[in-house]
C-alpha positions in Angstrom: 68.3 115.4 89.4 70.8 115.3 86.8 73.9 116.3 88.7 73.0 113.6 91.2 72.7 110.9 88.4 76.6 111.8 87.7 77.3 111.1 91.4 76.0 107.6 90.9 78.3 106.8 88.1 81.2 106.7 90.4 79.5 104.8 93.1 81.6 101.7 93.9 80.5 98.3 94.6 78.5 95.6 92.6 75.4 93.8 93.0 74.9 90.3 92.1 71.4 89.3 91.0 69.6 89.1 94.4 67.5 86.0 93.7 70.7 83.9 92.9 73.3 84.7 95.4 74.6 87.1 98.2 76.0 90.2 97.1 76.2 94.1 97.7 73.8 96.9 96.4 75.0 100.4 96.3 72.9 103.6 95.7 71.8 107.1 96.7 68.6 108.6 98.0 67.5 112.0 97.4 64.5 114.5 97.8 62.2 113.9 94.8 61.3 117.7 95.0 64.7 119.4 95.7 67.0 116.6 94.3 69.1 117.1 97.4 70.7 114.0 99.2 68.9 112.5 102.2 70.9 111.3 105.1 69.7 109.0 107.9 67.3 107.0 105.6 66.8 103.4 106.9 67.4 101.1 104.1 66.3 97.5 105.0 65.6 94.4 103.2 62.2 93.3 102.9 61.1 91.0 105.7 64.4 91.2 107.5 65.8 93.0 110.4 69.0 93.9 108.7 69.3 97.5 107.9 71.8 100.4 107.0 71.6 104.2 107.1 72.5 106.6 104.4 75.3 109.0 105.1 75.5 112.6 104.8 75.6 112.5 100.8 72.7 110.1 100.7 74.8 107.1 99.9 74.1 103.5 101.1 75.7 100.1 100.8 74.0 96.9 102.0 74.7 93.4 101.9 72.1 91.2 100.4 71.3 87.7 101.8 70.2 85.2 99.2 66.5 85.5 98.0 66.3 89.1 98.8 63.5 90.8 96.5 62.8 94.2 97.8 64.4 97.2 99.8 62.5 99.4 102.0 63.3 103.1 102.4 62.1 104.9 105.6 62.6 108.4 106.9 60.3 110.3 109.4 60.2 113.2 107.1 59.3 111.2 103.8 56.8 108.6 102.6 58.5 105.1 102.9 59.1 103.3 99.6 59.4 99.7 98.6 61.7 99.2 95.8 62.0 95.9 93.8 65.7 94.6 93.2 66.8 94.4 89.8 70.0 93.6 88.2 71.3 97.2 88.1 74.4 97.8 90.1 73.4 101.3 91.2 70.3 102.6 92.4 68.8 106.1 92.7 65.9 106.4 94.9 63.6 109.4 95.2 61.4 110.0 98.5 58.5 112.3 98.6 58.5 114.6 101.5 55.5 114.2 104.1 53.9 117.7 103.9 51.0 118.4 106.2 47.9 119.8 104.4 47.4 123.0 106.6 51.1 124.0 106.0 51.6 122.9 102.6 51.0 126.3 100.9 53.2 128.1 103.4 56.1 125.6 102.9 55.9 125.9 99.2 56.1 129.6 99.3 59.1 129.5 101.9 60.8 126.9 99.6 60.5 129.1 96.6 61.4 132.2 98.4 64.4 130.4 99.7 65.4 129.3 96.2 65.2 132.8 95.0 67.6 134.1 97.6 69.9 131.3 97.0 70.2 132.1 93.4 70.2 135.9 93.9 72.9 136.5 96.5 76.2 135.3 97.2 77.7 134.7 100.7 80.7 136.5 101.8 83.7 134.6 100.5 83.2 131.0 101.6 81.0 127.8 100.8 79.3 127.7 104.4 76.2 129.8 103.5 76.1 128.4 100.0 75.4 124.6 100.7 77.3 121.5 99.4 77.0 119.4 96.6 78.3 115.9 96.2 79.9 113.7 94.0 80.3 110.1 95.1 81.7 110.8 98.4 83.6 114.1 97.5 82.0 117.4 98.4 82.1 120.8 96.6 80.6 124.1 97.7 77.8 124.7 95.7 78.0 127.7 93.1 75.1 129.9 91.7 76.6 131.4 88.4 76.7 135.3 88.4 74.3 136.9 86.1 74.2 140.3 84.3 73.9 143.4 86.4 72.2 146.1 84.5 73.0 149.8 85.0 70.8 152.9 84.9 72.1 155.4 82.4 72.9 157.8 85.3 73.7 155.3 88.3 76.9 153.3 88.5 77.2 149.9 90.2 80.1 148.5 92.0 81.1 145.0 91.7 83.2 143.7 94.6 85.2 140.4 95.1 87.8 139.0 97.0 91.2 138.8 95.3 93.1 135.6 95.7 95.0 133.1 93.6 94.0 129.5 94.6 94.3 127.1 92.0 93.0 123.9 93.2 90.1 123.7 90.8 92.5 123.5 87.8 94.6 120.5 88.8 91.3 118.7 90.2 89.6 119.1 87.0 92.6 117.9 85.2 92.5 114.5 87.4 89.0 114.0 86.2 89.7 114.6 82.7 92.7 112.4 82.8 90.7 109.4 84.3 87.9 110.2 81.8 85.4 110.8 84.3 82.6 113.5 84.3 83.8 116.8 86.0 81.4 117.7 88.9 79.9 121.0 88.0 80.6 122.7 91.2 84.3 121.6 91.1 84.8 124.0 88.3 85.6 127.4 89.8 86.4 129.5 86.6 88.6 132.1 88.3 91.0 129.2 89.5 91.1 127.7 86.3 92.2 131.2 84.5 94.6 131.9 87.3 96.3 128.6 87.0 98.7 130.1 84.4 101.1 132.8 84.2 100.5 135.9 82.5 103.0 138.5 81.4 101.9 141.7 82.8 104.6 144.1 84.2 105.5 144.0 87.6 104.8 147.2 89.6 107.2 150.0 90.2 109.6 149.3 92.9 107.8 152.0 95.3 104.3 150.2 94.7 103.1 146.7 95.9 100.4 146.4 93.1 99.9 147.3 89.6 96.5 147.2 87.8 96.0 146.7 84.2 92.9 146.7 81.9 92.4 145.3 78.4 89.0 145.5 76.6 88.1 143.6 73.3 85.1 141.8 71.5 83.7 138.7 73.3 84.0 135.7 70.9 81.2 133.8 72.1 78.6 136.5 72.2 78.7 138.9 69.2 77.7 142.4 70.3 79.3 141.7 73.9 82.7 142.7 74.9 85.2 141.4 77.4 87.0 143.5 80.1 90.0 141.8 81.6 91.3 143.1 84.9 94.9 142.1 86.1 96.6 142.9 89.3 100.3 142.3 89.5 102.0 142.0 92.8 105.6 142.9 93.7 108.2 140.3 93.3 110.2 139.9 96.4 113.8 138.3 95.6 114.3 135.1 97.3 117.1 136.2 99.5 115.0 138.8 100.8 112.0 136.7 101.9 111.7 136.6 105.5 112.5 133.6 107.5 109.8 131.0 107.6 108.3 129.2 110.7 106.4 126.3 109.1 104.3 123.6 110.6 103.5 120.6 108.4 100.2 119.2 109.4 100.0 115.9 107.8 97.0 113.4 107.7 98.0 109.9 108.0 94.5 108.6 108.8 93.3 105.3 107.2 91.7 107.3 104.2 95.3 108.4 103.1 96.6 104.9 102.5 96.2 104.8 98.8 99.2 105.6 96.5 97.7 109.0 95.4 97.6 110.3 98.8 100.1 109.8 101.5 103.1 108.6 99.3 102.3 111.6 96.9 102.0 113.7 100.0 105.5 112.5 101.1 106.8 113.3 97.5 105.5 116.8 97.6 106.9 117.7 101.0 110.3 116.2 99.9 110.1 118.8 97.0 109.3 121.6 99.7 112.1 120.5 102.0 114.8 120.9 99.2 113.9 124.5 98.9 114.2 125.6 102.6 117.0 127.9 103.7 119.1 127.6 107.0 117.0 130.4 108.6 113.8 128.5 108.1 112.3 126.4 110.7 110.2 123.2 110.4 107.8 121.2 112.7 105.7 118.1 111.9 102.4 117.2 113.3 101.0 114.0 112.0 97.2 112.9 112.9 95.0 110.0 112.5 92.9 109.1 115.7 95.1 111.3 117.8 97.5 114.0 116.8 101.2 113.9 117.7 104.4 115.7 117.1 106.7 113.8 114.7 109.4 116.6 114.4 110.0 119.4 116.8 111.0 122.7 115.5 114.2 122.0 113.2 116.3 124.3 111.3 115.9 124.2 107.6 119.6 123.2 106.9 118.9 120.0 108.8 117.1 118.5 105.5 118.1 114.9 106.1 116.4 114.9 109.6 113.1 116.5 108.3 113.0 114.1 105.3 113.6 111.1 107.6 110.6 112.1 109.7 108.3 112.5 106.4 109.5 109.2 105.2 108.6 107.6 108.4 104.9 108.3 108.2 102.4 105.5 107.5 98.6 105.5 107.2 95.9 104.2 109.6 93.4 105.1 111.9 90.3 107.9 112.2 90.8 111.6 111.3 91.1 113.8 114.4 91.2 117.1 112.3 90.0 119.4 115.2 92.6 118.4 117.8 95.4 118.2 115.0 94.6 121.9 114.0 94.8 123.2 117.4 98.2 121.3 118.0 99.6 122.7 114.8 98.6 126.2 115.6 100.1 125.7 119.2 103.4 124.8 117.9 103.4 127.6 115.1 102.7 130.0 118.1 105.5 128.7 120.4 108.0 129.0 117.6 106.5 132.4 116.1 109.0 134.5 114.2 108.1 138.3 114.5 108.1 139.7 111.1 108.5 136.1 109.6 106.4 133.8 107.5 104.5 131.8 110.1 102.3 129.2 108.6 100.5 125.9 108.9 100.5 123.9 105.7 98.0 121.3 106.1 97.9 118.2 103.8 94.7 116.0 103.7 91.9 114.6 101.8 89.8 116.8 104.2 87.9 113.6 105.5 87.5 114.7 109.1 85.7 112.2 111.2 86.9 112.9 114.9 85.7 116.3 116.8 84.5 119.2 115.0 84.0 118.0 111.5 81.1 120.4 109.8 82.4 123.2 107.5 80.9 125.9 109.8 82.9 124.4 112.9 86.1 124.1 111.1 85.5 127.8 109.7 85.1 129.2 113.2 88.1 127.3 114.4 90.3 128.7 111.9 88.9 132.4 112.2 90.0 132.1 115.9 93.4 131.0 115.0 94.2 133.4 112.2 94.1 136.5 114.6 97.5 135.4 116.0 99.4 136.0 112.6 99.7 132.4 111.7 98.6 131.8 108.1 97.4 128.5 106.6 98.0 126.8 103.5 95.9 123.8 102.6 97.0 121.0 100.1 94.3 118.5 98.9 95.0 115.0 98.0 93.2 111.9 96.7 89.9 111.0 95.1 86.5 109.6 95.8 86.6 110.9 99.3 88.0 114.4 98.7 86.5 117.1 100.5 87.1 120.2 98.4 84.4 122.2 100.0 86.0 121.8 103.7 89.6 122.6 102.5 88.5 125.6 100.6 86.6 126.9 103.6 89.7 126.5 105.7 92.1 128.3 103.4 89.5 131.3 102.6 88.7 131.8 106.4 92.5 131.4 107.5 94.0 134.1 105.3 95.6 131.2 103.3 95.9 129.6 99.8 94.7 126.1 98.6 96.1 123.9 96.1 95.3 120.4 94.8 98.1 118.0 94.3 97.1 115.4 91.7 100.7 114.4 90.6 104.3 115.1 91.2 104.6 117.6 88.6 101.9 119.9 90.2 104.0 119.4 93.6 107.0 120.9 91.7 104.9 123.7 90.3 103.6 124.6 93.6 106.8 124.0 95.9 109.7 124.7 93.4 108.9 126.9 90.3 106.1 129.1 92.4 107.8 128.5 95.8 108.0 132.2 96.8 104.4 133.0 95.5 102.9 129.9 97.3 104.6 130.4 100.8 105.2 134.1 101.1 102.4 136.6 101.3 102.8 140.2 100.3 99.2 141.4 101.1 96.0 140.0 102.8 92.3 140.9 103.0 92.6 141.8 99.3 89.6 143.2 97.7 88.9 144.9 94.4 85.9 147.1 93.7 85.2 147.9 90.1 82.8 150.9 89.2 81.5 150.7 85.6 80.7 154.1 83.9 77.0 153.8 83.0 77.5 156.1 80.0 79.7 153.2 78.4 78.4 150.0 80.1 74.8 148.8 80.0 75.4 145.6 81.7 78.3 143.6 83.2 78.8 139.9 84.3 81.8 138.8 86.4 82.9 135.5 85.1 83.7 133.1 88.2 84.6 134.5 91.6 81.1 133.2 92.6 82.1 132.4 96.3 84.3 135.6 96.4 81.7 138.1 95.7 81.6 140.6 98.5 78.1 141.8 99.5 77.6 145.4 100.2 77.0 145.1 104.0 76.6 148.4 105.7 77.1 146.7 109.2 80.4 145.2 108.2 82.3 148.2 109.6 86.1 147.7 109.3 85.9 143.9 109.0 87.1 143.0 105.7 86.8 139.7 104.0 89.4 139.2 101.2 92.1 136.9 100.0 95.8 136.8 100.0 98.2 137.6 97.2 101.8 136.0 97.3 105.1 137.5 96.1 104.9 138.1 92.1 101.4 136.9 91.8 99.4 138.0 88.9 95.4 137.8 89.5 93.0 138.0 86.4 89.5 138.8 86.6 87.2 138.7 83.3 83.8 140.7 82.9 81.5 140.2 80.0 80.2 143.5 79.0 76.9 144.7 77.2 78.1 148.1 75.8 75.9 151.0 75.4 75.3 152.3 71.9 77.0 154.3 70.5 80.2 154.1 72.8 81.3 157.4 74.1 84.6 158.7 75.4 85.8 158.4 79.0 86.9 155.7 81.3 85.2 152.4 81.2 85.6 151.5 84.7 87.4 152.5 87.8 89.2 149.8 89.8 90.0 150.4 93.7 91.9 147.9 95.6 92.0 147.6 99.3 94.6 145.4 101.4 96.6 145.2 104.3 100.2 144.1 104.5 101.1 141.3 106.7 102.5 143.4 109.3 100.1 146.3 109.2 96.5 146.1 110.4 95.6 149.3 108.6 93.9 149.3 105.2 95.7 150.6 102.2 94.1 151.5 98.9 95.2 151.7 95.3 93.0 153.3 92.5 93.1 153.1 88.6 90.9 154.4 85.9 90.7 152.0 82.9 90.3 154.2 80.1 90.1 151.1 77.7 89.4 151.4 74.0 87.7 148.5 72.6 89.4 146.2 70.0 88.8 143.2 68.0 89.4 140.0 69.7 91.9 139.0 67.1 93.8 142.1 67.8 94.0 141.5 71.6 97.0 140.3 73.4 97.9 136.5 73.8 97.3 136.8 77.5 94.0 138.1 76.9 92.8 135.8 74.5 94.3 132.6 76.4 92.3 133.8 79.6 89.3 134.2 77.5 89.7 130.5 76.0 90.1 129.1 79.7 87.2 131.0 81.0 85.1 129.6 78.0 86.2 126.2 78.8 85.0 126.6 82.3 81.7 127.8 81.3 81.4 124.8 78.9 82.4 122.3 81.8 79.7 124.0 83.9 77.1 123.8 81.3 76.8 127.4 81.7 73.7 129.4 80.4 76.0 132.3 79.4 78.2 130.3 77.0 76.4 131.6 74.0 77.9 130.5 70.8 80.8 129.1 72.4 81.9 125.5 71.9 84.8 123.2 72.6 86.1 123.9 69.0 86.2 127.6 69.7 88.3 127.1 73.0 90.7 124.9 70.9 91.2 127.7 68.1 91.6 130.5 70.5 94.1 128.7 72.9 96.3 127.3 70.1 96.8 130.8 68.7 97.4 132.2 72.0 100.1 130.2 73.7 102.5 132.9 73.7 105.4 132.3 76.1 104.8 129.1 77.9 107.2 128.5 80.5 106.5 124.9 82.1 104.5 124.0 79.0 101.2 124.5 81.1 99.2 126.1 78.1 100.3 123.2 75.9 99.0 120.9 78.4 95.7 122.7 78.6 95.3 122.3 74.8 95.8 118.4 75.3 93.2 118.4 78.0 90.5 120.4 75.9 91.2 118.0 73.0 90.7 114.8 75.5 87.5 116.5 76.7 86.4 117.0 73.3 87.0 113.2 72.4 85.4 111.8 75.3 82.6 114.1 76.0 80.1 114.3 73.4 78.0 117.3 74.6 81.0 119.4 74.3 81.7 118.8 70.7 
């Protein structure tokens, strides 16, 4: 129930005392058993024909005539409920489901089995199978924390996950912290927090696309446990060697984008990108509201003023025809396709589609069809209160693309200027990692984060690989909490096997490395190791994780303060400020 109460803290609107004057009442309706939002609940005023229906997130807003005293909540699958109007400005209503007596035992058993399945398995790289959680009118893919996996003494277990470097969760979390608002639990994807930062692992040799590194030290929040850090570093392609780009800016100009932190910020972000274009690059712009339209036909990158004029001309208004706009953008990208080039749709939106196919499943299927033509997808999220994180993450993960959340102009500079090459130029796709632990040294392991990127062992999967993308120069970090066997023995701790495809080759390629890690004290670990651990712990605290052990915000601050290392851009210093602000304003983290 009590994630849902957090949602209500941000429900807008106010209610005057019903018996005195007209006003609005807002609130949400949830299932009393599962605490899930209930859509299509009829909310009416006692003795009046006026009514509203709850939306897909269980939210409602109703105008109160003078003298209103009760609200009636009705739904075919639930017992009706009459609720007196008090002076509260928000309401949380729980409805009991209607259960037929002869089916009650079966239904309860089915629900328990479903809950067990949901908590013990992870769908293959995406949100669609995991459900959606909501915070006001924002939506997030539901995450179930990875648990410890125990190994038999003579049987190894493989941990498989998709590698990518999406970082949207960090800048989105930062937005909540700066606004002094509670952070939705499912908005915290720990691997995206960890990988927001740059790490100083060496680039691979010139004849290799990737290099794999491993570090092993004590776990600061669980004495007796250890941490394994696996880092994958990609080859850095010089800017002048990057292929020509065929970019289609797909820009949402619907009515929901009209606030200053949406379309105006979006326009400023794209201006940063335009200033980094080269003469050999091409840009087209599709803008969409009720219907999509081509704002700028294919234009050479050196015609910057023409491109900037088209961006500055945009204004918000209308519905959001996401499906038709995506089709038009991909068609434009295909018409101007550059063989061997960087062909990409860059979609900028709050994700609030409401015309055409709008469910995450529908949008996923659309993007899966389109990516086969060799056009990649970058999703940029903007805005708040009605931001659809779950939908944009789904689109990016299924479209062989990446995903960022732009909360301010500094983030736009980071994405499109400082990290221009790694953001827009992919060196590998369908990237997965398999980590096989030695049961002689490892009693149990837990992958920290990557919950919606865990790849299930599916014998029917054949050659169909679901993985992430890695950009030029990217460094991807994964952390495992390890319960070691006692006493520790000689031999490799784990074997890492990567599989990937290059953008121009459909054949899978592989890279393997044994991690013969020798444990050390946490204090003696590298600054990168310690800083990544502090960010992971912070993520666990924000998620109220049951695996945070003795960790607290003071421990996060102490570790991060002494592990800032080389801090280009000042992002680690900014992290310290955010943690201090959370400690100051969030009592349960102290």
